LOKOLFI-766457 format. One line per 5 residues: their letters; for each residue x, z, y of N, C-alpha, C. Coordinates in steps of 0.001 Angstrom, whole numbers, plus 524288, in hexadecimal, padded with zeros to 5 digits. Layout:
a = X/Z/Y/X/Z/Y/X/Z/Y; ...
END
This chain:
mlyis = D27FF/189DC/ED9D5/D22CD/18AC4/EDBCA/D22A1/18A2A/EE1BD; D26BD/18BBB/EE447/D26FE/18B3A/EE9EB/D26F0/18588/EEB92; D29B1/18237/EE8A4/D29DA/17CA7/EE9E0/D2465/17A40/EE99D; D215C/17BA5/EE5B2/D1C1D/1798C/EE516/D18AE/17B39/EE9AC; D1914/1800C/EEB55/D15D3/181D3/EEFAF/D176B/17F32/EF4C8
ivyyd = D1C77/17E27/EF590/D1E34/17B6B/EFA47/D1C2E/175CE/EFA44; D1C9E/17325/EF5DD/D1AAE/16DCE/EF576/D14CE/16DB3/EF657; D1204/1715C/EF410/D0C5E/17195/EF4CE/D0B12/17290/EFA8A; D0DF9/175FB/EFD0B/D0D06/17734/F028C/D0DF6/1726A/F05F4; D123B/16F98/F0526/D1353/16AD6/F0827/D0F2C/166B1/F072D
ysivl = D0D89/16628/F0259/D098E/1625D/F00F3/D0466/163AA/F0396; D0315/168AE/F03C5/CFE24/16A34/F063A/CFE50/16952/F0C1E; D02D8/169E2/F0E93/D0348/168D3/F1430/D0256/16306/F153C; D0489/15FA9/F1203/D03C2/15A03/F12A2/CFE02/158A8/F11E5; CFB94/15AD2/F0DE4/CF606/159B8/F0CFC/CF2A6/15BCF/F116A
hslnl = CF3E9/16066/F1355/CF0EA/1629B/F17A5/CF167/15F32/F1C8A; CF61C/15D54/F1DAA/CF6EF/159F4/F223E/CF3F1/154D5/F21A8; CF422/1529C/F1D00/CF142/14DC1/F1BFF/CEB66/14EA7/F1C79; CE99B/1530D/F1A8C/CE414/1545E/F1AE1/CE25F/154E7/F2097; CE59C/1575E/F23DB/CE455/157E2/F296A/CE423/15295/F2C1C
lisyf = CE7D9/14F38/F2ADF/CE802/14A02/F2D36/CE317/146E7/F2BD7; CE193/1470B/F26F4/CDCE0/14442/F2542/CD800/146C1/F27AA; CD7F8/14BE6/F2824/CD376/14E9D/F2A69/CD27D/14CFA/F300E; CD6AF/14C04/F32F7/CD603/14A3A/F3858/CD391/144C8/F3886; CD4C4/14191/F34A7/CD2B0/13C3E/F34A6/CCD04/13C0D/F32DF
intti = CCB8F/13F1F/F2F08/CC654/13EAB/F2CBC/CC270/1426C/F2F40; CC288/142BF/F345E/CBEFE/14653/F3706/CB9F1/143C7/F38E5; CB970/13E99/F388E/CB486/13C01/F39ED/CB28A/138F5/F353B; CAD9C/137A5/F354E/CAB3B/134EB/F30DF/CADAB/12F90/F3008; CAE76/12C9E/F342A/CB0C6/12764/F33AC/CB64A/127C5/F3177
nrfif = CB958/12B7F/F337A/CBEAC/12C31/F317A/CBEAC/12DC4/F2BC0; CBADB/130CB/F2A22/CBA84/13257/F249D/CB948/12D9E/F212E; CB5D8/12A25/F2304/CB4AC/12570/F2003/CB96E/121D6/F1FB6; CBC36/1214F/F241A/CC0FE/11E1E/F241B/CC501/12082/F2069; CC57B/125A2/F208E/CC920/1284B/F1D0F/CC79A/12775/F1759
aivag = CC280/1278F/F1626/CC0B2/126AA/F10C9/CC21A/1212A/F0EFE; CC188/11D53/F126F/CC2E0/117EA/F110B/CC8BF/11759/F1033; CCBD1/1197A/F13C8/CD18B/1191D/F134C/CD367/11C04/F0E6B; CD111/12087/F0D51/CD28A/12379/F08A8/CD0FE/12090/F03AA; CCC82/11DE2/F03BA/CCAFD/11A9E/EFF45/CCEC8/11623/EFE7C
lllat = CD0B0/113ED/F02D0/CD4AF/10FD1/F0274/CD9C1/11206/F0045; CDB13/116D3/F01BE/CDFC2/11954/EFF92/CDF4A/119EA/EF9AF; CDAB9/11B97/EF7D3/CD9F7/11C0A/EF22E/CDA2D/116B1/EEF9D; CD852/112AA/EF242/CD864/10D62/EF00D/CDDF2/10B4E/EEF75; CE1A4/10D57/EF274/CE70F/10B8B/EF1D2/CE96A/10D54/EECAB
tlpfv = CE6CC/110D8/EE9F9/CE8C4/112AB/EE4F1/CE729/10F12/EE079; CE3F9/10B36/EE197/CE231/1079C/EDD87/CE6BD/1043C/EDB9E; CE687/10287/ED6BD/CEAEF/0FF9A/ED489/CEC57/0FA9F/ED77E; CE880/0F7D2/ED9B4/CE9CE/0F2E9/EDC55/CEC6D/0F3C6/EE19F; CEC2C/0F88F/EE3BA/CEF0C/0F9D6/EE878/CF468/0FC03/EE705
gwgil = CF480/0FF84/EE339/CF965/10157/EE10B/CFBC7/1062F/EE37B; CF8E3/10912/EE691/CFAF5/10DDE/EE8D2/CF8D8/11292/EE5DD; CF993/11297/EE0D1/CF76E/116AD/EDD76/CF953/11C21/EDEAB; CFDD8/11C95/EE12A/CFFEA/121C2/EE276/CFC4E/124A9/EE643; CF93E/121C4/EE94B/CF59A/12440/EECF6/CF0F7/126CE/EEA39
twial = CF083/125FD/EE528/CEC4E/1286E/EE230/CEC7D/12E59/EE2C5; CF127/13074/EE35D/CF1C8/1361C/EE3AE/CEF7D/13869/EE8AE; CEED3/1353F/EECB5/CECDE/13761/EF1A8/CE7F3/134AD/EF39C; CE62A/13096/EF112/CE200/12D50/EF337/CDC9E/12FE7/EF343; CDBBE/133D3/EF012/CD6AC/1367F/EF025/CD686/13B16/EF3F5
iplfl = CDAFE/13CA0/EF600/CDB2B/14108/EF9A5/CD7BD/14013/EFE72; CD7D3/13B60/F00DE/CD44B/13A90/F055A/CCE88/13B38/F03F8; CCD01/139BA/EFF3E/CC797/13A8C/EFD99/CC663/1405D/EFD5C; CC9F8/1436F/EFB36/CC92C/14917/EFB03/CC8CC/14B66/F007D; CCC03/14978/F0420/CCBC5/14B69/F097F/CC692/14A13/F0C15
liksa = CC4A1/14559/F0B21/CBF8B/143E4/F0D51/CBB2D/1474E/F0B24; CBB53/1481D/F0607/CB737/14B3A/F038D/CB77C/150DE/F0563; CBC39/152FB/F05A8/CBCD6/1586D/F0743/CBAF3/15945/F0CD9; CBC25/155A3/F104F/CBAD2/15665/F15D0/CB560/15470/F1737; CB286/1524E/F1378/CAD36/15071/F1485/CA9A8/15514/F15AE
ssfrt = CA63C/15456/F197C/CA2D2/1589E/F1B21/C9E5A/1599A/F1748; C9D07/155AE/F1419/C98BF/15656/F1066/C99B7/152F1/F0B98; C9683/153C4/F07A9/C96F4/1508B/F02F3/C95BF/14AD9/F0435; C91EB/14A04/F0791/C9073/144A8/F08F3/C94F7/141CA/F0B93; C97A3/14462/F0F15/C9C22/14205/F11AE/CA076/140F0/F0DC8
alleg = CA171/144A1/F0A50/CA57D/143E3/F0651/CA41F/13F44/F02CA; C9F25/13ED2/F0160/C9D85/13A77/EFE0E/C9E1C/13539/F00D9; C9CA6/13502/F05C8/C9D0E/13020/F08BB/CA2BE/12E7C/F096C; CA60B/1321A/F0B02/CAB8B/130D0/F0BC9/CAE3F/12F9E/F06A0; CACEA/1327B/F0289/CAF10/13152/EFD5F/CAD3A/12C0B/EFB60
fifll = CA84D/12AB6/EFC7E/CA63C/12593/EFAFA/CA94A/12139/EFDB6; CAA5B/121D9/F02C7/CAD5B/11DEB/F05A9/CB2D6/11D6F/F0363; CB546/121DB/F0243/CBA7E/121E2/EFFE7/CBA80/11EF1/EFAB4; CB6EB/1206A/EF73A/CB6BE/11E09/EF202/CB51A/11850/EF235; CB185/116F4/EF5B7/CAFE4/11181/EF628/CB467/10E1E/EF80F
tynli = CB769/11004/EFBC7/CBBFA/10D1C/EFD9B/CBFC6/10C37/EF922; CC0D2/11050/EF635/CC45A/10FDB/EF1B9/CC24A/10BF4/EEDB4; CBD48/10C60/EEC64/CBB19/108F6/EE85E/CBAA2/1034F/EEA2A; CB98A/10268/EEF20/CB95A/0FD03/EF10E/CBEAE/0FA63/EF089; CC2DB/0FD44/EF1A0/CC818/0FB1F/EF0EC/CC94E/0FA93/EEB1D
sfmwi = CC7B0/0FE61/EE815/CC8B9/0FE4E/EE275/CC63E/0F997/EDFC9; CC1A7/0F814/EE18B/CBEE4/0F3B4/EDF23/CBF7F/0EE9B/EE228; CC35A/0EE58/EE57D/CC455/0E998/EE885/CC58B/0E4EA/EE4F6; CC798/0E5EC/EE05D/CC8ED/0E1B2/EDCC4/CC424/0DE84/EDB29; CBF87/0E0CD/EDB84/CBAC1/0DDF7/EDA11/CB9CB/0D974/EDDD3
cglhp = CBBA5/0D9ED/EE2A0/CBAF5/0D5B4/EE671/CBDCC/0D0BA/EE4C2; CC145/0D120/EE101/CC3EA/0CC8A/EDEE9/CC04E/0C8FB/EDBC9; CBB90/0CAB1/EDACB/CB7BD/0C75A/ED825/CB630/0C2AA/EDB76; CB633/0C369/EE08A/CB496/0BF42/EE422/CB8CD/0BB14/EE45B; CB78C/0B633/EE450/CB26F/0B3A4/EE45F/CB058/0B2C7/EDEDC
lmwhg = CAB56/0B358/EDE50/CA8B4/0B28C/ED951/CA5FF/0AD3F/ED90E; CA7EA/0A98C/EDC04/CA56A/0A466/EDC20/CA60D/0A191/ED6E9; CAA05/0A2F3/ED3F4/CAAB3/0A0A1/ECECD/CA67B/0A26A/ECB02; CA38D/0A683/ECC7A/C9F12/0A84A/EC96E/C99FF/0A5E0/ECB4F; C9A54/0A2A3/ECF48/C95B7/0A00D/ED150/C9334/0A2C8/ED5EB
fsfae = C95B2/0A6D2/ED7FF/C939A/0A994/EDC87/C959C/0A705/EE183; C9270/0A756/EE593/C9438/0A569/EEAA4/C9827/0A949/EECEF; C9A88/0A7C9/EF14A/C9E67/0AB26/EF3C9/C9BF2/0B04E/EF584; C9759/0B00D/EF7EB/C94AB/0B4CD/EF9BC/C9307/0B83E/EF524; C9114/0B5DA/EF0F2/C8F9F/0B8DF/EEC50/C9465/0BB71/EE9DD
silit = C98BC/0B8B3/EE9E4/C9D8F/0BADC/EE7BF/C9F5D/0BF9F/EEAD3; C9F03/0BF58/EEFFE/CA086/0C3D7/EF339/C9CDE/0C86B/EF237; C97C8/0C766/EF1D3/C93F8/0CB87/EF0D6/C94E3/0CE1B/EEB85; C9599/0CAFA/EE780/C9678/0CD13/EE239/C9B83/0D03A/EE207; C9FAA/0CE19/EE455/CA4A8/0D0DB/EE450/CA44E/0D5E8/EE76C
glawl = CA1AF/0D5CA/EEBE0/CA108/0DA81/EEF05/C9E04/0DEB9/EEC28; C99C2/0DD30/EE98C/C96BA/0E100/EE686/C99CD/0E308/EE1DB; C9CCE/0DF9A/EDF64/CA006/0E13A/EDAF6/CA454/0E4F7/EDCAF; CA5E8/0E4A9/EE1A0/CA9DF/0E831/EE3C0/CA765/0ED57/EE580; CA2DA/0ED13/EE80B/CA060/0F1C4/EEA1E/C9DEB/0F53A/EE5E7
apslf = C9B9D/0F2DD/EE1E4/C98CD/0F5EF/EDDF9/C9C4B/0F9E9/EDB31; CA0B0/0F85D/ED8DF/CA3ED/0FC65/ED658/CA677/1001E/EDA44; CA78D/0FE3C/EDF00/CA9D8/101B0/EE2F8/CA608/1060D/EE457; CA125/104B2/EE542/C9D2E/108A9/EE673/C9C25/10C38/EE1C7; C9BE4/109E2/EDD28/C9AD2/10CFE/ED877/C9F22/11103/ED78C
htlvm = CA404/10F57/ED7D3/CA85E/112F5/ED6FA/CA892/11726/EDB39; CA711/115CB/EDFEC/CA6EC/119A2/EE424/CA2AE/11DAE/EE31F; C9E10/11BF8/EE19E/C99BE/11F93/EE0A6/C9AC8/1231F/EDBFB; C9D8D/12126/ED80E/C9ECB/12466/ED386/CA281/128D4/ED4FE; CA5BC/12804/ED8F6/CA987/12C02/EDA89/CA75C/12FFD/EDE6C
ipfiv = CA280/12F67/EE019/CA01B/13321/EE3BC/CA017/138B8/EE187; C9F17/13992/EDC74/C9F6C/13EF7/EDA75/CA4C9/14177/EDB3F; CA8E5/13E5D/EDB51/CAE1D/1407B/EDC5D/CAE55/142E2/EE1CC; CAC08/14046/EE598/CAC03/14246/EEAF1/CA8EB/14766/EEB32; CA495/14792/EE864/CA167/14C59/EE84D/CA478/150DC/EE5E7
vvklc = CA73E/14FDD/EE1A1/CAA41/153FD/EDF11/CAE9F/155EF/EE29F; CB147/1525E/EE552/CB56E/15400/EE8EA/CB329/15757/EED4F; CAECE/155AF/EEF82/CAC56/158BE/EF3B7/CAA9A/15E13/EF1B6; CA8A8/15E48/EECE8/CA730/16351/EEA9E/CABEC/166D1/EE9E3; CB043/1648F/EE828/CB512/167AC/EE78F/CB6AA/16A15/EECBE
ysfrt = CB647/16713/EF0ED/CB79E/1692B/EF613/CB38F/16D10/EF802; CAEA1/16C3E/EF6D2/CAA97/16FC2/EF8D5/CAAB7/17517/EF626; CACDA/17563/EF160/CAD45/17A67/EEEBA/CB1CA/17DAC/EF0D3; CB51F/17B4B/EF3DD/CB990/17E18/EF63C/CB7B9/1805E/EFB73; CB70F/18577/EFB95/CB526/187E2/F0066/CB988/18A4F/F0396
dhrtn = CBD71/18C54/F010E/CC1C8/18EB1/F03CB/CC54F/18A6F/F060A; CC70B/18B17/F0ADA/CCA60/18724/F0D64/CCF5C/1863C/F0A45; CD183/18A4F/F0808/CD671/189E1/F051E/CD5B9/186D2/F000F; CD135/18738/EFD97/CD04C/18478/EF8A8/CCD00/17F99/EF969; CCCC9/17D92/EFE2B/CC9A6/178F5/EFF41/CCC0C/173FE/EFD06
elqvl = CD0F7/17429/EFBA5/CD39C/16F9B/EF971/CD271/16F2F/EF3A2; CD2B3/16A72/EF1A7/CD1F7/169A7/EEC0A/CD6B4/16BC2/EE91A; CD5AA/16E16/EE4B8/CD9CF/1703A/EE16E/CDB63/16C30/EDD59; CDF7D/16D54/EDA76/CE17D/169AC/ED688/CDD59/16898/ED25F; CDA95/16C96/ED0B3/CD67D/16BC7/ECCC2/CD20E/16862/ECEE0
dmfll = CD0EB/168F1/ED3EB/CCCFD/16594/ED656/CCEB3/15FE3/ED61B; CD3AD/15F01/ED72B/CD5B4/159A3/ED70E/CD558/1574C/ED197; CD697/15A62/ECD9B/CD617/15873/EC843/CD064/15742/EC6EE; CCCE3/15AB7/EC88E/CC750/159DF/EC7AB/CC579/154E2/ECA63; CC707/15428/ECF50/CC562/14F87/ED240/CC7B8/14A89/ECFE6
amiwv = CCC95/14AD1/ECE31/CCEF0/1463E/ECBAF/CCC0E/144E1/EC6A0; CCA95/148DA/EC3A7/CC7B8/147E4/EBED2/CC252/1458C/EC002; CBFB7/14775/EC40B/CBA9C/14551/EC582/CBB27/13FA8/EC74E; CBF40/13E7D/ECA5C/CC034/13918/ECC19/CC0CF/1357B/EC765; CC3EC/13712/EC390/CC4E4/133C8/EBEF7/CBFEE/13333/EBBB8
ilqhk = CBD0F/1376E/EBB0B/CB832/13722/EB7FE/CB459/1336D/EBA9C; CB3B8/133E5/EBFB7/CB016/13072/EC279/CB1EE/12AC9/EC24F; CB6E7/129EF/EC35E/CB8F6/1249C/EC3A6/CB8D9/121D9/EBE63; CBA79/12476/EBA5A/CBB2A/121C2/EB561/CB6C5/122B2/EB17D; CB55A/12783/EB0A6/CB16B/128A7/EACAD/CABEE/12740/EAE76
lllni = CAA6D/12919/EB30F/CA526/12827/EB4F1/CA445/1226B/EB634; CA80D/11FFD/EB8CE/CA775/11A7E/EBA38/CA702/11706/EB56A; CAA1A/11823/EB17C/CA9EB/114DC/EACCD/CA4E2/115A7/EA9B9; CA29A/11A58/EA9FD/C9DD7/11B57/EA70C/C98E7/1197E/EA9CA; C989A/119F7/EAEFA/C93C7/11873/EB1A9/C9469/1137C/EB4DC
ggifs = C9925/11192/EB555/C9A39/10D52/EB8F9/C97D7/10823/EB79D; C97B2/106D7/EB2AE/C95AE/101B7/EB13E/C98F9/0FD55/EB38F; C966F/0F990/EB5FB/C993B/0F509/EB800/C9C40/0F63A/EBCFF; C9B16/0FAA3/EBF96/C9DCD/0FBF8/EC46C/CA2AC/0FF38/EC37F; CA399/100CE/EBEB6/CA7DC/1045C/EBD9F/CACE9/1017A/EBCAB
vp = CB0DC/1030D/EBF88/CB62C/10110/EBECA/CB9AF/105CB/EBE9E; CBC5B/106D8/EBA3A/CBF90/10B8D/EB9F7/CC444/10B44/EBD8F
END
């Protein structure tokens, strides 16, 4: 039992130090937007065509930090939207392989327009579907009033993971139509 508490204590010191370092960087609005973009790119490295799947274990932590430190729900939604849009734009980059569509009889400009819209539409749709996840995370943090219990607990993490999966797979497949890609 002593070993577990020592490991937990060392782990919490590392997380606290990392949290302080990130807090110094995300103190202005522009820096927060840059951080949201970089964090979305970090999550995008977990995609199969990049191959850094091991980062899946830590890639959502920056999103949680942005949401937790947001001054309002509106700020959390905007920064979460930027994070998710960055991730989804990279995720759907394969659609850009449709260009050129000149073999379908489209001109070069029409091909770029069609391919761009085909890339943006599912990226925006998947981002908007995940907005309730950001709201739930912000609500989880807002219910924590005591400084000591301000961190998410293990059950919160399981709940948030279940909500992420339900939104990504169940909701998208049921309401997505032509924009849905599991």
